[in-house]
GUNUTI-651699 format. One record per residue (C-alpha): residue in one letter; residue number from 1; x, y, z. Coordinates in steps of 0.001 Angstrom, whole numbers, plus 524288, in hexadecimal, padded with zeros to 5 digits. Example, Ala and Ser with C-alpha at 12.3 -4.5 7.8 and 13.67 -1.06 7.14 Angstrom:
<sites>
<res a n 1 xx 8300C yy 7EE6C zz 81E78>
<res s n 2 xx 83566 yy 7FBDC zz 81BE4>
</sites>
This chain:
<sites>
<res x n 1 xx AAF2C yy E1ABA zz D62DC>
<res x n 2 xx AA57D yy E25DF zz D63D7>
<res x n 3 xx AA262 yy E28EF zz D55A8>
<res x n 4 xx A9DCD yy E36D1 zz D52CA>
<res x n 5 xx AA2D0 yy E3884 zz D44E5>
<res x n 6 xx A9606 yy E356E zz D3E11>
<res x n 7 xx A96CA yy E412C zz D34EE>
<res x n 8 xx AA22D yy E39F9 zz D2E8F>
<res x n 9 xx A9B35 yy E2CD2 zz D2E7F>
<res x n 10 xx A91A7 yy E2673 zz D37D7>
<res x n 11 xx A9694 yy E1B83 zz D4086>
<res x n 12 xx A93CE yy E1140 zz D44E0>
<res x n 13 xx A8B76 yy E0C8C zz D39B2>
<res x n 14 xx A7E9B yy E05F0 zz D3D40>
<res x n 15 xx A7E58 yy DF726 zz D3D4B>
<res x n 16 xx A74BB yy DF76B zz D31FB>
<res x n 17 xx A7ECA yy DFE5A zz D2988>
<res x n 18 xx A89BF yy DF500 zz D2D06>
<res x n 19 xx A80EF yy DE959 zz D2A36>
<res x n 20 xx A7CD2 yy DEEF3 zz D1D1F>
<res x n 21 xx A8B05 yy DF0B4 zz D18EA>
<res x n 22 xx A8E42 yy DE2C5 zz D1CEA>
<res x n 23 xx A822A yy DDDC1 zz D15EC>
<res x n 24 xx A863A yy DE4F4 zz D0984>
<res x n 25 xx A93BE yy DDEF0 zz D09F8>
<res x n 26 xx A8DC7 yy DD18B zz D0C50>
<res x n 27 xx A81EF yy DD141 zz D0358>
<res x n 28 xx A8296 yy DDCE1 zz CFA06>
<res x n 29 xx A903A yy DDBCF zz CF495>
<res x n 30 xx A8CF7 yy DDD77 zz CE632>
<res x n 31 xx A8E1F yy DE9C0 zz CDE07>
<res x n 32 xx A80A7 yy DF036 zz CDD2C>
<res x n 33 xx A7B69 yy DF3C6 zz CCFC9>
<res x n 34 xx A85C6 yy DEC03 zz CC89F>
<res x n 35 xx A8173 yy DDDD4 zz CC7B4>
<res x n 36 xx A74BD yy DD616 zz CC70E>
<res x n 37 xx A77A2 yy DCB81 zz CD0FB>
<res x n 38 xx A7045 yy DCA6C zz CDDB9>
<res x n 39 xx A7A4F yy DD0A8 zz CE6AE>
<res x n 40 xx A7C0C yy DDC61 zz CDDB0>
<res x n 41 xx A6D56 yy DDE77 zz CDD27>
<res x n 42 xx A6BF6 yy DDD45 zz CEBE5>
<res x n 43 xx A7759 yy DE692 zz CEDFD>
<res x n 44 xx A713B yy DF083 zz CE4CE>
<res x n 45 xx A6488 yy DEF63 zz CEC7B>
<res x n 46 xx A6BB9 yy DF2B8 zz CF90E>
<res x n 47 xx A71C0 yy DFEAC zz CF2BC>
<res x n 48 xx A649D yy E0345 zz CED8C>
<res x n 49 xx A5E76 yy E0166 zz CFAE6>
<res x n 50 xx A683D yy E0B28 zz D0060>
<res x n 51 xx A6491 yy E14C6 zz CF59F>
<res x n 52 xx A564F yy E133B zz CF93B>
<res x n 53 xx A58E6 yy E155B zz D079B>
<res x n 54 xx A611E yy E217F zz D0505>
<res x n 55 xx A56DE yy E26DE zz CFBA7>
<res x n 56 xx A4C44 yy E2508 zz D05DC>
<res x n 57 xx A547F yy E2B22 zz D108D>
<res x n 58 xx A5700 yy E3777 zz D089C>
<res x n 59 xx A49C6 yy E3889 zz D01F9>
<res x n 60 xx A4EC8 yy E3563 zz CF455>
<res x n 61 xx A446E yy E2F6C zz CEB7B>
<res x n 62 xx A4DFC yy E27FB zz CE2C4>
<res x n 63 xx A578A yy E1E41 zz CE8E9>
<res x n 64 xx A5F6F yy E1EB1 zz CDC49>
<res x n 65 xx A62F8 yy E2CAB zz CDFD1>
<res x n 66 xx A6AAB yy E27E3 zz CEB98>
<res x n 67 xx A78F8 yy E26D9 zz CE7BD>
<res x n 68 xx A8329 yy E1FB7 zz CEFBB>
<res x n 69 xx A9023 yy E268D zz CF200>
<res x n 70 xx A9BB8 yy E2379 zz CFA90>
<res x n 71 xx A98F3 yy E2EF8 zz D03AE>
<res x n 72 xx A91FB yy E3C01 zz D04C4>
<res x n 73 xx A9D9E yy E432F zz CFEEE>
<res x n 74 xx A9C3B yy E3BC6 zz CF228>
<res x n 75 xx A8DA3 yy E3E69 zz CF1F8>
<res x n 76 xx A9007 yy E4CFA zz CF3EE>
<res x n 77 xx A9A3F yy E4D67 zz CE93A>
<res x n 78 xx A90A9 yy E471E zz CDFBC>
<res x n 79 xx A8581 yy E5023 zz CE370>
<res x n 80 xx A8DBA yy E5C91 zz CE333>
<res x n 81 xx A943D yy E594A zz CD651>
<res x n 82 xx A872D yy E55D8 zz CD045>
<res x n 83 xx A7F83 yy E6181 zz CD52A>
<res x n 84 xx A8948 yy E6CA9 zz CD606>
<res x n 85 xx A93F0 yy E6A7A zz CCBD9>
<res x n 86 xx A9564 yy E768E zz CC35D>
<res x n 87 xx A8CE1 yy E7F1E zz CCBD3>
<res x n 88 xx A8BE9 yy E857A zz CD916>
<res x n 89 xx A8967 yy E7E7C zz CE5F8>
<res x n 90 xx A85EE yy E8360 zz CF393>
<res x n 91 xx A8A86 yy E7C6E zz CFFE2>
<res x n 92 xx A8A81 yy E7FAD zz D0E58>
<res x n 93 xx A95D5 yy E8314 zz D173F>
<res x n 94 xx A93D4 yy E7634 zz D1E72>
<res x n 95 xx A96D4 yy E6D11 zz D132D>
<res x n 96 xx A9FCC yy E6157 zz D13AA>
<res x n 97 xx AAB97 yy E60B9 zz D0AB5>
<res x n 98 xx AA412 yy E56A5 zz D02C0>
<res x n 99 xx A9BFB yy E6226 zz CFDE7>
<res x n 100 xx AA641 yy E6CD7 zz CFE2D>
<res x n 101 xx AB133 yy E65C4 zz CF719>
<res x n 102 xx AA9BD yy E611B zz CEB05>
<res x n 103 xx AA48D yy E6EE4 zz CE90F>
<res x n 104 xx AB1D6 yy E74FE zz CEB8D>
<res x n 105 xx AB7D0 yy E6BE3 zz CE178>
<res x n 106 xx AAD3E yy E6F75 zz CD7AA>
<res x n 107 xx AAFC8 yy E7DE0 zz CDA0C>
<res x n 108 xx ABE8C yy E7C7A zz CD87A>
<res x n 109 xx ABC43 yy E7538 zz CCBC0>
<res x n 110 xx AB34F yy E7FD9 zz CC697>
<res x n 111 xx AA7DC yy E7666 zz CC651>
<res x n 112 xx A9F40 yy E7D12 zz CD05D>
<res x n 113 xx A9EB6 yy E8658 zz CDBC1>
<res x n 114 xx A98C1 yy E8692 zz CE940>
<res x n 115 xx A94AB yy E8FDB zz CF412>
<res x n 116 xx A9445 yy E8D71 zz D02BA>
<res x n 117 xx A8840 yy E91CA zz D0A5E>
<res x n 118 xx A8910 yy E93B7 zz D190B>
<res x n 119 xx A806A yy E8BA4 zz D21F8>
<res x n 120 xx A7C73 yy E9534 zz D2C9D>
<res x n 121 xx A7CC5 yy E8E37 zz D39B7>
<res x n 122 xx A723A yy E96E6 zz D3F75>
<res x n 123 xx A68DF yy E9A04 zz D345D>
<res x n 124 xx A62DE yy E90DE zz D2A65>
<res x n 125 xx A5D96 yy E9CA9 zz D2317>
<res x n 126 xx A6B40 yy EA244 zz D21D8>
<res x n 127 xx A704F yy E9535 zz D1CF0>
<res x n 128 xx A65F4 yy E9518 zz D1246>
<res x n 129 xx A6935 yy EA324 zz D0EC7>
<res x n 130 xx A778F yy E9F6F zz D0D9E>
<res x n 131 xx A7460 yy E946E zz D043B>
<res x n 132 xx A6B59 yy E9D50 zz CFC89>
<res x n 133 xx A7675 yy EA70A zz CFAAD>
<res x n 134 xx A7FCD yy E9C5A zz CF66A>
<res x n 135 xx A770B yy E97B2 zz CEB57>
<res x n 136 xx A7AE8 yy E9BF9 zz CDDA1>
<res x n 137 xx A7466 yy E9B6B zz CD065>
<res x n 138 xx A7CCA yy E8FAD zz CCCAF>
<res x n 139 xx A7B4F yy E8862 zz CD9A0>
<res x n 140 xx A78F9 yy E7A31 zz CD63D>
<res x n 141 xx A796E yy E73C9 zz CE391>
<res x n 142 xx A793D yy E75FC zz CF22B>
<res x n 143 xx A80A1 yy E6C19 zz CFA73>
<res x n 144 xx A7DBA yy E6BB1 zz D08F2>
<res x n 145 xx A8164 yy E634B zz D1486>
<res x n 146 xx A768D yy E5DCE zz D1CF5>
<res x n 147 xx A7F13 yy E60AD zz D28CA>
<res x n 148 xx A8D14 yy E64FA zz D2AF5>
<res x n 149 xx A95DD yy E5955 zz D2D6D>
<res x n 150 xx A9DF8 yy E6198 zz D36D9>
<res x n 151 xx A9458 yy E6A0A zz D3E46>
<res x n 152 xx A8753 yy E633E zz D3BE2>
<res x n 153 xx A8095 yy E6F83 zz D36DA>
<res x n 154 xx A74A7 yy E6CB0 zz D2E58>
<res x n 155 xx A714C yy E76B7 zz D23E4>
<res x n 156 xx A6311 yy E77F6 zz D1F4A>
<res x n 157 xx A642C yy E6DA6 zz D14A4>
<res x n 158 xx A5666 yy E6D95 zz D0F1C>
<res x n 159 xx A552F yy E7C57 zz D0EC2>
<res x n 160 xx A620F yy E7DB0 zz D07A0>
<res x n 161 xx A5DED yy E72DB zz CFE34>
<res x n 162 xx A51A0 yy E7AAB zz CFB4C>
<res x n 163 xx A59CE yy E86D1 zz CF917>
<res x n 164 xx A6292 yy E7F75 zz CEFAC>
<res x n 165 xx A56E7 yy E7B2A zz CE792>
<res x n 166 xx A517E yy E88F5 zz CE751>
<res x n 167 xx A5E22 yy E8CC6 zz CE07F>
<res x n 168 xx A5DA8 yy E813B zz CD72C>
<res x n 169 xx A68C7 yy E7A17 zz CDDF6>
<res x n 170 xx A69CA yy E6BEE zz CE224>
<res x n 171 xx A6B81 yy E685A zz CF076>
<res x n 172 xx A7586 yy E5E75 zz CF534>
<res x n 173 xx A7505 yy E59F1 zz D0355>
<res x n 174 xx A811B yy E54E4 zz D0A37>
<res x n 175 xx A7A89 yy E4BF5 zz D140F>
<res x n 176 xx A8739 yy E4685 zz D198F>
<res x n 177 xx A8388 yy E4A3F zz D2778>
<res x n 178 xx A74B5 yy E4968 zz D269A>
<res x n 179 xx A710D yy E3D58 zz D1EA6>
<res x n 180 xx A6B38 yy E3410 zz D2897>
<res x n 181 xx A6787 yy E3EA6 zz D3263>
<res x n 182 xx A6034 yy E4873 zz D29E7>
<res x n 183 xx A5428 yy E44FD zz D21DF>
<res x n 184 xx A5504 yy E4919 zz D138E>
<res x n 185 xx A4A7A yy E476F zz D093D>
<res x n 186 xx A4FA1 yy E4A5A zz CFBB1>
<res x n 187 xx A425F yy E4A27 zz CF535>
<res x n 188 xx A3CB0 yy E53F7 zz CFEC4>
<res x n 189 xx A4872 yy E5CF6 zz CFFCE>
<res x n 190 xx A515A yy E64EA zz CF731>
<res x n 191 xx A5CAD yy E5B7A zz CF8AD>
<res x n 192 xx A6186 yy E56D1 zz CEB6B>
<res x n 193 xx A6D37 yy E4EBF zz CEFED>
<res x n 194 xx A6FFF yy E485A zz CFD04>
<res x n 195 xx A7E06 yy E4418 zz CFF41>
<res x n 196 xx A8026 yy E3B6A zz D0B03>
<res x n 197 xx A8A3E yy E3235 zz D10C3>
<res x n 198 xx A8586 yy E2487 zz D133A>
<res x n 199 xx A8E7D yy E22C6 zz D1EE4>
<res x n 200 xx A8A1F yy E2DBF zz D27FB>
<res x n 201 xx A7BFA yy E2FE4 zz D2BFD>
<res x n 202 xx A7741 yy E2538 zz D22C1>
<res x n 203 xx A7F7F yy E1B97 zz D2AA9>
<res x n 204 xx A857F yy E1455 zz D1F25>
<res x n 205 xx A93A5 yy E1033 zz D1D20>
<res x n 206 xx A9E5B yy E1985 zz D18DE>
<res x n 207 xx AA043 yy E1A32 zz D0A3C>
<res x n 208 xx A91E8 yy E1CE1 zz D07A1>
<res x n 209 xx A8AC6 yy E2917 zz D0355>
<res x n 210 xx A7EB9 yy E2CE1 zz CFB99>
<res x n 211 xx A7A1F yy E3770 zz CF26C>
<res x n 212 xx A6B62 yy E38CA zz CF178>
<res x n 213 xx A6585 yy E4185 zz CE719>
<res x n 214 xx A58FC yy E45B0 zz CE0A1>
<res x n 215 xx A60AE yy E4BA8 zz CD55A>
<res x n 216 xx A675F yy E3F90 zz CCF92>
<res x n 217 xx A68F3 yy E4512 zz CC1D8>
<res x n 218 xx A722C yy E4F89 zz CC70D>
<res x n 219 xx A7BCF yy E45EC zz CCCFC>
<res x n 220 xx A88E3 yy E43EF zz CC642>
<res x n 221 xx A9113 yy E37F2 zz CC9A3>
<res x n 222 xx A9E66 yy E398E zz CCFC6>
<res x n 223 xx AA26C yy E2BCE zz CCBCB>
<res x n 224 xx A9FBE yy E24BC zz CBEFA>
<res x n 225 xx AA08C yy E163F zz CBC07>
<res x n 226 xx A99C8 yy E0947 zz CBD94>
<res x n 227 xx A8BDB yy E0971 zz CC2AC>
<res x n 228 xx A86C4 yy DFC18 zz CBEAA>
<res x n 229 xx A7D90 yy E0259 zz CB4C3>
<res x n 230 xx A7F14 yy E0746 zz CA6BC>
<res x n 231 xx A8C04 yy E0004 zz CA656>
<res x n 232 xx A8DC9 yy E017A zz C979E>
<res x n 233 xx A8C0F yy E103D zz C9801>
<res x n 234 xx A97E6 yy E1910 zz C98BA>
<res x n 235 xx A9032 yy E235D zz CA028>
<res x n 236 xx A8C09 yy E22FE zz CAE5F>
<res x n 237 xx A7E39 yy E1D66 zz CAFA9>
<res x n 238 xx A734E yy E277B zz CB118>
<res x n 239 xx A6B78 yy E208E zz CBB9B>
<res x n 240 xx A6BC6 yy E230F zz CCA2E>
<res x n 241 xx A7240 yy E1EBE zz CD2BD>
<res x n 242 xx A7BA5 yy E1787 zz CC9A8>
<res x n 243 xx A800C yy E2439 zz CC325>
<res x n 244 xx A85B5 yy E28B6 zz CD02E>
<res x n 245 xx A8B02 yy E1BCF zz CD56C>
<res x n 246 xx A95FB yy E1692 zz CCCF4>
<res x n 247 xx A9D61 yy E0B1A zz CD297>
<res x n 248 xx A9A04 yy E0129 zz CDCFA>
<res x n 249 xx A9208 yy E0616 zz CE865>
<res x n 250 xx A95DD yy E0474 zz CF6AA>
<res x n 251 xx A8BC1 yy DF9EA zz CF94B>
<res x n 252 xx A8F64 yy DF6D4 zz D077E>
<res x n 253 xx A8F70 yy E056A zz D0A89>
<res x n 254 xx A8263 yy E0781 zz D03C5>
<res x n 255 xx A7C34 yy DFC1D zz D0B01>
<res x n 256 xx A813A yy E01A8 zz D17D5>
<res x n 257 xx A7C1D yy E0F03 zz D1412>
<res x n 258 xx A6EEF yy E091D zz D10DA>
<res x n 259 xx A6E1F yy E036A zz D1E91>
<res x n 260 xx A723C yy E1077 zz D2453>
<res x n 261 xx A67C2 yy E17D9 zz D1CCC>
<res x n 262 xx A5DAF yy E0DD5 zz D2101>
<res x n 263 xx A6174 yy E0FF6 zz D2F37>
<res x n 264 xx A60CF yy E1ECD zz D2DEE>
<res x n 265 xx A5389 yy E1DE1 zz D2744>
<res x n 266 xx A4E2C yy E14F7 zz D31CB>
<res x n 267 xx A52BC yy E1D87 zz D3CF8>
<res x n 268 xx A5016 yy E2A83 zz D364F>
<res x n 269 xx A5924 yy E3603 zz D3422>
<res x n 270 xx A5275 yy E3E77 zz D3E5C>
<res x n 271 xx A540E yy E3426 zz D48EF>
<res x n 272 xx A6278 yy E327A zz D45F0>
<res x n 273 xx A649F yy E4124 zz D453F>
<res x n 274 xx A5DBA yy E4387 zz D522A>
<res x n 275 xx A6611 yy E397B zz D5922>
<res x n 276 xx A72A2 yy E3F13 zz D5398>
<res x n 277 xx A6E95 yy E4D03 zz D56D1>
<res x n 278 xx A6BB7 yy E4993 zz D64FE>
<res x n 279 xx A7998 yy E448B zz D667C>
<res x n 280 xx A7F3A yy E5062 zz D5F7E>
<res x n 281 xx A77C2 yy E59B4 zz D6844>
<res x n 282 xx A7C35 yy E529F zz D747C>
<res x n 283 xx A8A76 yy E52B0 zz D703F>
<res x n 284 xx A89CC yy E6101 zz D6C4D>
<res x n 285 xx A83A2 yy E64F3 zz D7945>
<res x n 286 xx A8E69 yy E5E0E zz D80C0>
<res x n 287 xx A9943 yy E63FC zz D7884>
<res x n 288 xx A9399 yy E71B4 zz D7917>
<res x n 289 xx A95EA yy E71E1 zz D87BB>
<res x n 290 xx AA35D yy E6B97 zz D870F>
<res x n 291 xx AAF15 yy E7453 zz D897E>
<res x n 292 xx AB91D yy E74F8 zz D7E74>
<res x n 293 xx AAF73 yy E7015 zz D7430>
<res x n 294 xx AAC2D yy E7904 zz D68BA>
<res x n 295 xx A9FD1 yy E760F zz D60E6>
<res x n 296 xx A9DA2 yy E7C31 zz D5395>
<res x n 297 xx A8EF9 yy E7B91 zz D519F>
<res x n 298 xx A8271 yy E7E33 zz D5938>
<res x n 299 xx A7BE4 yy E72B2 zz D6023>
<res x n 300 xx A775F yy E68A9 zz D561B>
<res x n 301 xx A68F1 yy E6871 zz D5262>
<res x n 302 xx A628B yy E5E8E zz D4962>
<res x n 303 xx A5D14 yy E68E5 zz D4032>
<res x n 304 xx A69E3 yy E6FF0 zz D3E09>
<res x n 305 xx A74F5 yy E664A zz D4060>
<res x n 306 xx A795C yy E5848 zz D3F17>
<res x n 307 xx A7EF9 yy E509A zz D4A84>
<res x n 308 xx A8CA4 yy E5621 zz D4888>
<res x n 309 xx A94AA yy E5E08 zz D5255>
<res x n 310 xx AA1A5 yy E64C8 zz D4FBB>
<res x n 311 xx AAA79 yy E693E zz D5AD4>
<res x n 312 xx AB86D yy E6A86 zz D5F8E>
<res x n 313 xx ABEB6 yy E69A3 zz D6CEF>
<res x n 314 xx AC75C yy E7485 zz D7243>
<res x n 315 xx AD229 yy E7804 zz D68A4>
<res x n 316 xx AD1F9 yy E6ACE zz D61EF>
<res x n 317 xx ACF47 yy E69C6 zz D5372>
<res x n 318 xx AC3F5 yy E61AA zz D4EB9>
<res x n 319 xx ACD14 yy E5688 zz D4B41>
<res x n 320 xx AD3DA yy E572F zz D5877>
<res x n 321 xx AC6BD yy E571F zz D5F6F>
<res x n 322 xx AC268 yy E4B2A zz D57C4>
<res x n 323 xx ACF5E yy E4478 zz D5A98>
<res x n 324 xx ACDA0 yy E469E zz D693C>
<res x n 325 xx AC020 yy E4090 zz D6876>
<res x n 326 xx AC4E8 yy E3544 zz D601A>
<res x n 327 xx ACF79 yy E322D zz D6A14>
<res x n 328 xx AC47F yy E3025 zz D73D8>
<res x n 329 xx ABC28 yy E27B4 zz D6AFB>
<res x n 330 xx AB323 yy E31A1 zz D6483>
<res x n 331 xx AB2A5 yy E3297 zz D55A9>
<res x n 332 xx AAF9F yy E4013 zz D5027>
<res x n 333 xx AB573 yy E479C zz D44C1>
<res x n 334 xx ABEBA yy E52F5 zz D45F7>
<res x n 335 xx AC3A4 yy E5C1B zz D3B7F>
<res x n 336 xx ABCE8 yy E62AB zz D301D>
<res x n 337 xx AB343 yy E581B zz D2BF6>
<res x n 338 xx AB4AF yy E5A35 zz D1D32>
<res x n 339 xx AACFE yy E66D0 zz D1ECA>
<res x n 340 xx AB51C yy E72DA zz D1BAE>
<res x n 341 xx AA94B yy E7BCC zz D1A37>
<res x n 342 xx AA314 yy E7818 zz D2731>
<res x n 343 xx AAFA8 yy E79FA zz D2ED9>
<res x n 344 xx AB1F1 yy E8708 zz D2846>
<res x n 345 xx AA411 yy E8B24 zz D2BE7>
<res x n 346 xx AA615 yy E87E4 zz D3A44>
<res x n 347 xx AB3FA yy E8D03 zz D3B0D>
<res x n 348 xx AB9B0 yy E7FBA zz D3E42>
<res x n 349 xx AC293 yy E7E47 zz D3264>
<res x n 350 xx ACEDB yy E7F06 zz D3ADA>
<res x n 351 xx ACB9A yy E7633 zz D4668>
<res x n 352 xx AC103 yy E6DCE zz D40A8>
<res x n 353 xx AB72B yy E6769 zz D49A4>
<res x n 354 xx AB476 yy E5A7E zz D5024>
<res x n 355 xx AA792 yy E5511 zz D4B23>
<res x n 356 xx A9E29 yy E4C81 zz D52AC>
<res x n 357 xx A9437 yy E464C zz D499E>
<res x n 358 xx A8965 yy E3E18 zz D4F70>
<res x n 359 xx A8408 yy E326E zz D4810>
<res x n 360 xx A7861 yy E2946 zz D4905>
<res x n 361 xx A7FF0 yy E1F05 zz D50A4>
<res x n 362 xx A84D3 yy E2820 zz D5B66>
<res x n 363 xx A7F15 yy E26D6 zz D6904>
<res x n 364 xx A7CF1 yy E2FE0 zz D7489>
<res x n 365 xx A870A yy E2864 zz D7C66>
<res x n 366 xx A9133 yy E2A52 zz D71B2>
<res x n 367 xx A8E24 yy E38D5 zz D7143>
<res x n 368 xx A9035 yy E3A03 zz D7FF5>
<res x n 369 xx A9D48 yy E32F8 zz D7F07>
<res x n 370 xx AA173 yy E3C1E zz D741A>
<res x n 371 xx A9DFD yy E4801 zz D7C48>
<res x n 372 xx AA5F8 yy E42C4 zz D87AF>
<res x n 373 xx AB1CD yy E40D8 zz D7EE2>
<res x n 374 xx AB096 yy E4EC1 zz D79C9>
<res x n 375 xx AAF82 yy E53BF zz D87CE>
<res x n 376 xx ABC21 yy E4CA2 zz D8B20>
<res x n 377 xx AC374 yy E520C zz D7F67>
<res x n 378 xx ABE64 yy E5FBD zz D821D>
<res x n 379 xx AC342 yy E5F27 zz D9036>
<res x n 380 xx AD0A9 yy E5A84 zz D8BD0>
<res x n 381 xx AD226 yy E6545 zz D81C2>
</sites>
């Protein structure tokens, strides 16, 4: 199978990740932070090593401020609820439903409100002006995607983070599509919270996510319960990360994630991003000259887009296009990609799109085979 659905989850996973998961199941089977026997202590050390690696990757000075979640959606829900509840929030018109829906629910419940600022596809200055206009006196947070999961568009993250701070608001980054390909330094930037999946650009197993923060006192738990500490207290413990991690952690997933982060750190985000972008640019160039193919964005460039391409063939819907490709052995994603705002912005809310998302394991040969399959489908339709 030709796998080009990496914006959903990267595949195949590196051998190092698979080996780390197997090693966890074999040697680190105890519950970390619960018991004092050797295996529990060694398991806890493996978990903390992943925190350290994630903290280093994202420029966070305190590993204890790395929180494990089951996915990026959970991390975003925690960050949004903690930072924006009861106030006003600004988001972009590219956001994933994992940002839109928590805020919409808060607004319906009378517990907050939000505004949507347009990301101008041609002018960074206009984008900043749009966010400036959206800010209100009670704005508590700005939530922004690192890149659209449908169209790959990258807004000016650091400049908008700076703008948020100028208005006294916190900045939450949804790094679902950029963690592992974009370098972030929390200590040197205006990013207060980074929410990321462990299973995409960080190469870990599904069922893993992280929330990294430099504002730990603001965080409010979504789940309460056993943490292995302060067991006689009725209240949730005050210390990080235990306050945010009730229940048993996904140790095999965390160990796999740790190996994935180590691999990303060794290779470097810029190297991975450059390789992915070269494939995206080649695929886009081929499709732009293919009859019956409709592309929705300008040619991808590293500074302004991730390695994601959305298109349709002839009169087919996005789902129908993806189904035609799947029948010929190519895995993409068709439909609406859990991104109502982005599809509304691009006028694709009726047909949807077929999304090609390049990952770190894709090769030039695979990209050529994908292009040939698309050529065949385009000729037949």
